[in-house]
C-alpha positions in Angstrom: 51.6 75.0 -11.8 50.1 75.6 -8.2 53.1 75.6 -6.2 51.5 75.4 -2.5 51.0 71.5 -3.4 54.3 69.9 -2.0 54.2 67.2 -4.5 53.5 69.8 -7.4 56.8 71.7 -6.4 59.3 69.1 -5.3 58.7 67.8 -8.8 59.7 71.0 -10.3 62.4 71.4 -7.9 64.1 67.8 -9.0 63.2 69.0 -12.9 65.0 72.2 -12.8 67.4 72.0 -10.2 67.7 75.5 -9.3 71.1 76.4 -7.5 68.8 78.7 -4.6 64.9 79.5 -4.4 63.8 82.7 -3.3 60.4 83.2 -1.8 59.4 86.3 -1.8 55.6 85.7 -1.9 53.0 86.3 0.9 49.7 88.0 1.9 50.1 91.3 3.4 46.5 92.3 2.5 44.8 95.8 -0.1 45.4 98.5 1.1 46.9 97.9 4.5 47.0 95.0 7.3 43.7 95.4 8.1 42.3 93.8 4.9 44.1 90.3 7.0 42.0 90.5 9.8 39.2 89.4 7.3 41.0 87.6 4.9 42.3 85.3 7.4 42.3 81.9 5.6 44.4 83.5 2.7 46.4 84.9 5.0 47.5 82.0 7.0 48.1 80.1 3.8 50.4 82.5 2.3 52.2 83.7 5.4 52.3 80.0 7.1 51.8 77.3 5.6 52.8 78.1 2.1 56.7 78.9 3.4 56.4 75.2 5.1 55.3 73.9 1.7 58.7 75.7 0.1 60.9 74.5 3.5 59.9 70.7 2.8 60.5 70.8 -0.5 63.6 72.5 -0.5 65.1 70.2 2.1 63.7 67.2 0.4 65.5 68.1 -3.4 68.7 69.6 -1.1 68.2 72.6 -2.4 69.2 75.8 -0.5 66.5 78.8 -0.3 65.6 82.4 1.1 62.7 83.4 2.6 61.4 87.1 2.7 60.0 87.6 6.5 59.2 90.0 8.2 60.4 92.3 11.2 56.7 93.5 11.9 56.7 90.8 14.6 58.4 93.0 17.3 57.0 95.9 19.0 59.5 98.7 20.5 63.0 98.4 21.5 65.4 97.8 24.4 65.1 101.1 25.8 68.2 101.6 28.6 67.0 103.8 32.1 68.9 104.2 34.8 71.8 101.6 33.1 69.5 98.7 32.9 68.5 97.7 29.3 64.5 95.8 29.0 62.5 95.8 26.0 59.9 98.7 25.9 56.8 97.4 23.4 55.6 101.3 23.3 58.4 103.4 22.4 55.6 106.9 22.1 54.2 106.6 25.8 54.9 110.1 26.5 57.2 109.6 29.2 59.3 107.0 27.6 59.6 109.3 24.2 60.7 112.0 26.4 63.8 110.5 27.9 64.8 108.9 24.7 64.6 112.3 22.9 66.9 113.5 24.6 69.3 110.6 23.9 68.7 108.5 21.3 71.4 106.1 22.1 69.1 104.9 24.7 67.1 103.1 22.1 68.5 99.7 21.1 67.1 97.1 18.6 65.7 93.7 18.3 68.2 91.1 17.8 67.7 88.0 15.9 68.0 86.2 19.2 65.2 87.6 20.6 61.7 86.0 20.6 58.9 88.0 18.7 56.8 90.0 21.2 54.0 90.9 18.7 52.7 87.8 17.7 50.0 84.7 18.5 52.3 84.0 21.3 53.0 87.4 22.4 49.4 89.0 21.7 48.3 91.7 21.2 48.9 91.4 17.3 48.0 91.7 14.2 46.8 88.8 12.3 49.3 89.5 9.5 52.1 89.7 11.7 51.1 86.1 13.7 50.9 84.3 10.6 54.3 85.8 10.0 55.6 85.1 13.1 54.3 81.5 13.1 55.9 81.2 9.7 59.3 81.5 10.8 58.5 79.2 13.2 57.4 76.6 10.6 60.7 76.6 8.8 63.0 77.1 11.3 65.5 74.6 11.2 64.2 73.0 8.0 66.9 72.4 5.5 69.6 75.0 4.3 67.7 78.7 4.5 67.9 82.1 5.0 65.0 84.0 6.9 65.4 87.8 5.6 63.4 90.1 7.6 62.3 93.1 5.7 60.7 96.4 7.4 58.5 99.2 5.9 60.0 98.9 2.6 60.6 102.4 0.9 63.1 103.4 -2.7 62.6 106.4 -5.2 59.6 104.9 -7.0 56.6 106.3 -6.3 54.2 103.6 -5.3 51.1 102.7 -3.3 53.0 100.0 -1.5 56.0 102.4 -1.2 56.3 104.0 2.9 57.1 107.2 1.3 54.4 107.4 -0.9 52.0 106.8 1.9 53.1 109.3 4.0 52.8 111.9 1.1 49.1 111.0 0.6 47.5 109.8 4.0 45.4 112.9 5.4 46.9 112.0 8.8 50.1 110.6 10.5 50.9 108.6 13.3 54.5 109.4 14.9 56.6 106.5 15.4 60.1 104.8 15.7 60.9 102.7 13.1 63.7 100.2 11.6 62.9 100.7 7.5 64.4 99.2 4.4 65.2 100.4 1.4 64.1 98.1 -1.6 67.0 98.1 -3.4 69.7 97.7 -0.6 67.4 95.0 1.1 67.6 92.6 -2.3 71.3 93.6 -2.5 72.0 92.5 1.0 69.7 89.6 1.0 71.9 87.9 -2.3 74.9 89.1 -0.8 74.4 86.6 2.3 74.0 83.9 -0.3 76.8 84.7 -2.5 78.9 85.5 0.7 78.3 81.5 1.3 78.0 83.3 5.3 76.3 80.6 7.6 72.1 79.8 7.0 70.1 81.5 9.4 67.9 84.5 10.7 69.2 88.0 9.3 67.6 91.2 10.0 67.7 93.5 7.0 67.2 97.1 7.8 69.2 100.1 6.7 71.4 100.7 9.8 70.0 102.8 12.6 66.3 104.0 13.2 63.7 106.8 12.0 60.8 108.7 13.3 57.6 109.4 11.1 58.2 113.1 12.1 62.1 112.6 10.7 61.2 111.0 7.7 58.4 114.0 7.2 60.7 116.8 7.4 63.4 114.8 5.2 60.4 114.6 2.8 59.9 118.6 2.9 64.1 119.3 2.7 63.8 117.5 -1.0 60.2 117.8 -1.8 59.0 121.0 -1.3 55.2 121.5 -1.4 52.9 123.3 0.3 51.6 120.4 2.3 51.1 120.8 5.8 51.0 117.2 7.4 49.0 116.4 9.9 49.7 114.3 12.9 47.2 112.0 15.0 47.6 113.5 18.7 48.2 109.7 20.4 47.7 105.8 19.1 44.0 106.2 20.9 43.1 108.5 18.0 44.7 106.6 15.8 43.2 103.3 16.3 39.5 104.7 16.6 39.8 106.6 13.4 42.3 105.2 11.0 42.8 101.5 11.8 41.3 98.3 12.7 44.3 96.0 13.9 47.3 96.7 16.3 50.3 98.0 14.3 54.0 96.8 14.5 56.3 99.8 15.1 60.0 98.8 15.8 63.9 99.2 16.1 66.0 96.4 14.5 69.6 95.6 15.1 71.6 94.7 12.0 74.8 94.0 14.4 74.7 90.3 12.6 74.2 91.3 8.9 77.1 93.9 9.1 79.2 90.8 11.2 78.9 89.0 8.1 80.2 91.4 6.0 77.3 92.8 4.0 77.0 96.5 3.4 74.6 98.3 3.8 73.5 101.9 4.2 72.5 104.0 7.1 69.0 105.1 6.9 68.8 108.7 6.5 71.5 108.3 3.5 68.9 105.9 2.0 66.4 107.9 2.9 68.0 111.3 1.3 69.2 109.3 -2.0 65.7 107.8 -2.6 64.1 111.6 -2.1 66.5 113.4 -4.4 66.2 110.7 -7.0 62.0 110.7 -6.5 60.2 109.5 -9.7 56.4 110.4 -9.1 53.2 108.7 -10.5 51.5 111.3 -11.5 48.3 109.5 -11.7 48.8 107.1 -8.8 45.4 107.2 -6.9 45.4 108.3 -3.5 45.4 105.9 -0.6 42.5 105.2 1.6 
């Protein structure tokens, strides 16, 4: 059954009458979002057109639903300097990094009210991020729906798509500041929003707080001791000239709205340590290119 066709999906919804529908489908590219640059039709279909089909079908059938979106439609964070907060798209610029490294309270995440600044409307962006932002636009205000924004998923299960696995296998790393989502915490929070019958709308669903790549590496070293010497790119220029083809989103998200709805989610460092303390390696997992 091809659910990408509106008539097919609508007929199925009318027949089965689900209490709630979750769309976790999307196109991310393998091994990473660089692949989306050459598979643009599939990326557009998976991240923009299909969610629109689901939105209209659920609206006609009267079915509430939730859409797994992405926080990768932002770059940077709100940065307070001289008492004034402004969006800083690149937190790792030496003169910016030097300031917040001394006081991390100067960094404030993007809220659900902030317009995406890593999108087709606010380039540059990756094609992946552009289609995710456009996907949110196409379904906004249609029927009864949630938009749940996930960022850089991780948990204790070693897997090629797990952020912690990637950091342990990449030959060289880019230091950056990000909000990230423990996969189990993300699922629990999304379901909690529905079960609590909170207002429909968009919610950032990341573990509270934020973290840098070097923070994560230090935590990996603490819980998974090894002889590995983690190497870092000197700067973005080296990273993009040798390891990436399209711009990457690195951003901090604000989860005040999620917490205000009564949903509990762990601080990022606590979730990270729990995942590494219960790490389940895949002995035969292939190296990530």
